[in-house]
C-alpha positions as CSV (number, residue, x, y, z in Angstrom):
1,M,87.2,85.6,86.2
2,E,83.9,84.8,84.3
3,K,80.7,83.3,85.4
4,S,82.3,81.6,89.0
5,N,82.4,83.3,92.6
6,P,86.3,82.4,93.6
7,Q,87.8,82.7,97.0
8,I,91.4,84.2,96.2
9,F,93.7,84.7,99.1
10,N,97.8,85.3,100.2
11,N,98.7,85.4,96.0
12,I,101.2,87.1,94.4
13,I,100.2,88.7,90.9
14,A,102.9,90.8,90.1
15,F,105.1,91.8,86.5
16,N,102.2,90.4,84.0
17,S,102.6,91.4,80.4
18,N,98.8,92.4,80.3
19,V,96.3,92.5,83.2
20,G,96.4,91.2,87.1
21,L,92.9,90.2,87.7
22,M,89.9,90.4,84.9
23,C,86.8,90.0,86.3
24,D,83.1,90.3,84.6
25,G,82.0,92.5,86.4
26,R,78.7,90.7,87.8
27,S,80.5,87.7,90.0
28,K,80.7,87.5,93.7
29,I,84.6,87.7,93.8
30,V,86.4,87.2,97.5
31,F,89.8,89.1,96.4
32,K,91.7,89.1,100.1
33,Y,95.1,89.6,101.0
34,N,97.0,89.2,98.0
35,C,100.4,91.2,96.3
36,V,99.2,93.0,93.0
37,F,101.7,94.7,91.7
38,G,103.3,96.0,88.3
39,N,101.0,94.5,85.7
40,I,101.6,96.1,82.2
41,D,98.0,96.9,81.1
42,R,96.9,97.4,84.9
43,N,96.3,95.8,87.8
44,F,92.0,95.8,87.9
45,L,89.8,95.4,85.3
46,E,86.3,95.2,85.5
47,C,86.7,94.4,89.7
48,D,84.7,95.7,92.2
49,P,85.5,99.5,92.2
50,E,87.8,98.8,95.9
51,L,90.1,96.6,94.7
52,G,93.1,98.5,94.6
53,K,91.9,101.6,96.3
54,I,94.4,102.5,98.8
55,T,92.7,102.9,102.0
56,R,93.5,106.6,104.0
57,A,94.2,104.5,107.6
58,V,97.1,102.9,106.3
59,K,98.1,99.6,108.2
60,N,102.0,99.7,108.9
61,K,102.7,102.1,106.0
62,D,101.7,99.4,103.4
63,S,100.2,100.5,100.5
64,T,97.0,98.5,101.9
65,D,93.4,98.3,100.1
66,T,89.6,97.7,101.9
67,H,89.6,94.1,101.5
68,G,94.0,94.1,103.0
69,N,95.2,93.9,99.5
70,L,99.4,95.0,99.1
71,I,99.3,97.6,96.3
72,A,103.2,97.4,96.2
73,D,106.5,95.8,95.0
74,P,106.9,92.4,96.8
75,I,110.8,92.5,96.9
76,F,111.7,89.2,95.4
77,I,115.4,88.8,95.8
78,G,118.4,89.3,93.7
79,S,115.4,92.4,91.7
80,E,116.6,96.2,92.0
81,A,113.8,96.9,94.5
82,E,115.5,95.0,97.3
83,A,118.6,96.7,96.1
84,R,117.2,100.2,96.7
85,A,116.0,98.4,100.4
86,I,119.6,97.3,101.1
87,E,121.2,100.5,100.0
88,V,119.0,102.4,102.4
89,D,118.5,99.8,105.3
90,I,123.1,100.0,105.8
91,L,122.7,103.7,104.9
92,L,120.6,104.5,108.1
93,Q,122.8,106.6,110.4
94,T,122.2,105.4,114.1
95,D,121.3,107.2,116.9
96,S,124.8,107.6,119.4
97,S,122.8,107.4,122.7
98,K,122.2,103.4,121.4
99,V,126.0,103.3,120.5
100,R,127.7,101.4,123.3
101,N,131.3,101.4,122.0
102,K,131.6,105.2,120.4
103,K,134.6,103.7,119.2
104,I,133.0,102.2,116.2
105,L,130.8,105.2,116.0
106,H,132.4,106.4,112.9
107,I,133.9,103.5,111.3
108,P,133.2,103.3,107.4
109,T,132.3,100.0,105.8
110,L,132.7,100.6,102.3
111,P,134.8,103.0,100.4
112,F,132.2,106.0,99.3
113,G,130.1,105.3,102.3
114,R,127.7,103.1,99.7
115,P,126.9,99.2,99.7
116,P,127.4,97.4,96.2
117,L,124.0,96.9,94.9
118,K,123.5,93.7,93.6
119,T,123.1,93.4,89.6
120,P,119.5,92.7,89.2
121,T,118.3,89.7,87.0
122,A,115.6,89.4,84.6
123,I,112.5,89.4,85.4
124,G,111.7,85.2,85.3
125,S,115.0,84.2,85.4
126,E,114.9,84.0,89.1
127,T,113.5,81.5,91.4
128,R,111.1,84.3,93.3
129,Q,112.1,83.9,96.6
130,L,111.0,86.9,98.7
131,S,113.6,89.1,99.6
132,K,113.9,89.9,103.7
133,Y,112.3,93.6,102.8
134,S,109.6,92.5,101.5
135,P,105.9,93.5,102.2
136,C,104.4,90.2,102.1
137,I,106.2,88.5,105.4
138,N,103.6,88.4,107.8
139,A,101.5,90.1,105.5
140,G,99.1,87.0,104.8
141,D,95.4,86.7,106.2
142,P,95.1,86.5,109.5
143,G,92.4,84.1,110.1
144,L,93.3,80.6,111.6
145,A,92.8,78.4,109.1
146,F,95.8,80.7,107.4
147,K,98.3,80.9,110.0
148,N,101.2,79.3,110.5
149,V,101.6,76.5,112.3
150,D,104.2,78.1,115.1
151,G,100.5,79.9,114.9
152,S,102.7,83.6,113.5
153,R,100.3,85.0,110.7
154,N,101.3,84.0,107.6
155,T,103.1,85.4,104.7
156,I,101.8,85.9,101.1
157,G,102.7,84.2,98.1
158,P,103.7,80.3,97.9
159,S,106.5,80.0,101.3
160,G,103.7,81.2,103.8
161,G,101.0,79.6,105.6
162,Q,100.4,75.2,107.3
163,D,100.7,74.2,103.8
164,F,104.4,74.9,102.8
165,L,105.7,74.5,106.3
166,S,103.8,71.1,106.3
167,K,105.2,69.6,103.6
């Protein structure tokens, strides 16, 4: 951003081969509720030092800065991160006190107790749809202007908010 005062909300800036967001150090940028992750050179250059600085009061265990920006893998469908999340999800033990039918408690679902891992697709080749494991889901700007049509909190990225749902 150079010689401008942009307002940037609810975007995913990830896996670029250079800097995620480059500022000129003078412009008054408003950069809130975005997901920034894995940009090769760095995520921020010459921007407000608070951008990308993880706060200690971590909300919902997400890695956010003081402006609500997520500093975390957006987890796209078919990615290696989604395969790892699925594996962890499947391998979580169920509390036996919550199981009504004890006969099914110990039925193995897959050989060796491991889920089959998806083969990750190359970056740029998939459609870039967010996985249900993505921290971007329901993490967009909570302001009324950004809510989904049903009034729920929107998702960071192209699939969130009223504009997407009304088309």
